N, C-alpha and C positions, 0 to 999 in steps of 0.2 A: 374236169376235176370233180371228184365226188367228195362231199363234205359230211362229216359226222359231228354232232354236238353231243358231248358226254357230260353228265351231271354227277359230281361227287358230293360227299356229305360234309364238307367243311362248314362251320357255323357262320354263314353269311346272311345278310339281310336281303331277302328276295327282291323287295321293292327298289333296292339301290343297285341291282345288277344291270349291266348293259343289256340292251335288247338282244333277244335270241335270234340269230339269223336263220334263214331258210336252210334246210339241210336234207341230205338224202336219207339219213337215219338219225334217230335220237335214242341215246342209250343212257341208262341209269346204272350207277354202281352203288349198290347197297342203299344207304340213306339218301343218296342222290335222288331217290324217288320223291322225297318230300320237296326238294328244291324244284324239280321239274313240275310237280303239281302246282306249287306256288307261282310258277312262271307261266302256267297255262299250257304246258307241253305234255302231250301223251307219248310215252316212250314206245319205241318199236321193240326194244329188248331190255331186260333187266338182269343184272348179274351180281353175285356177291355171296358172302357167307351170312349176311343179314344179322350180324351181331350188333351193328349200329342201329339198324332199322327196328330190330326187336321182333320182327315177324316176317314170314315169307309171303311176298305179294301173290295174289291170285292171278291166274292166266297161264297160257301155254308158252308165252315168250319170256319165261323166267328160267335162268340157269342157277342152280344152287351149288355152291362149293363148300368144302369143309373149311373151318376157321384156320386149321393148320395147313398152310400152303405157302409156296414160294412167292407167287404173284399177289400183289395187292389187288383189291377189288377194282380200282381204277385202271390198273394195268390189264386186268382181264377184259375190261370194257374196251380199252385201246386195241388190244389184240383182236377182239371181235370186229371192230371197225376196220382194221387193216385187212382182215380176212375177207371183208366185203368189198375190198378195192378202194376204200376211202384214202385219199391222199392229203386231206386237210382235216385235222382233228382239233376241235375247239372244246376246251374243258372249262366248265363252270363248277364252282364249289370245290376247287382244287387248291385254293390258296386261303390263308388266314386261319387255318386250324392248327393242329399240332405241328411243331417245327419239324419233327422227323418225317411226318407225312409230306410236308412241303418240300423237303430235300428229296424225298423219294419221287415226287412229281416232277421236280426239276431234272432229276436223272432220267426220268421216263422220256423226256424230250429227246434224249440221245437215242433211246431205243426206237422211238418213232422215226427219227432221222435214219437210223440203220435200215429201216424198212422202206426207205425212199419216200417218206411222207413228211409233213410238217405239223408239229404240234403247237398249239397256242393256249396259254393259260390266261384266263381273264377273271377279273372281279371289278368292283366299283372303283378301285384305285390302281389297278395294275393291268398291264398287257405284256405278256412274256412269251418269247419264242426263242428258237435256236437257229442260228445261221451257220451252216456248215460250208465254209469256204465261199468263193464266188462274190458277186456284187448284189446288193439288195438296196432298195429304196424305201425309206420310212417317212410317211407324211408327218408334217409338223403337228405336234400336240402341245397343249399347255401343261405338260408333265416333264418331270426329270427324265433324261434319256441316259441310261447307264448300260455299260457293256462289260462283261466279265468273261474271262477265258475258262471254259469248262475242261479243256485239255491242259496239259502242262504249260503250253504256250499257244497263243494264236499269233502266227507270223505274217509279216508283210501286210499289216493292217493300215488301211487308209480311211480317214473319216473326213467327209466334206459336208458343208452346210450346218456345222455345229459351232458352238461357242469355243470349244477347245478342239481344234482340228488335229489330225495326225497324218503323217505321210510315211508310209512303208515302215511303220513301227511294229513293236512286239508287245502284246499284252500277256502278262504272266498269270498263272493260276495261283500265285502266292502273294500278289500285290494288286489291290483294286484301283489301278490307274484310271479305269474308265468310268468310275462312279460319278453320278451327279453332273452329267453334261446336259446341254440343252440344244435343241434344234432351233436355229435362227433363220434358216432359209425356208422355202416352201417344203422342202424335204431334205432329209439326210441321206447321203450316199455312203454306204459302208462296204468296203471291199476287204476280203480276208483271203490271203494266199493259202493258208493252211491252218486248220484247227476248228474247234467248235466254240462259237461265240454265243454267249447268253445275252439276249437283247431284252432290256427291261424298260418299259415306260412306267413311271410311278409318280403318284402325287401324295402329298402329306395328308395324314388322316384328319378328319374333322372331329373336333372335340364333341363328346356326347351332348353337352349343353347347347351346342350350336345346331344340333339336329332337331331340337325341340321348338 
């Protein structure tokens, strides 16, 4: 498995982000350069229209695109990682910014899955991925464990090791039945017969006064 870590420009606090794992390549999308620098990562490739960064970075491993384009900067970075044979793409700075950008990044997980790879969005309070059918195991975390159908339905869904189990049920894209579950065993076992399931670990935000 080849892994890529991709940095986006969402307004996150660098010191609160989870540790950056070892990867085969590190990619920055536009203002993601700032986040990578703050986390002590030297990117292998930088891409974007650089309207957010406000300047074009120096170096040969920089690809400049026009602002008027179909792909977002983060999608350009994801496509580059996929072209290099990466099958696990971990995104930092892809959550917590503008809502429309967040929705675009959630949809991007389906694009990554279409390419036969797995995308993961992370920040200090979330870990998000897409499960396309099959069975997957998720280790217990002290977070809420929520599941949403990104297709019209997710069929033949079985949840084990959670507070609210399900046996051969259906999750609908029009009703959030799977929100705010919890893993109560060492791991949750999730089986999906058909459909794209959004898997979200989330914790409540800490008030600003508690950070001080």
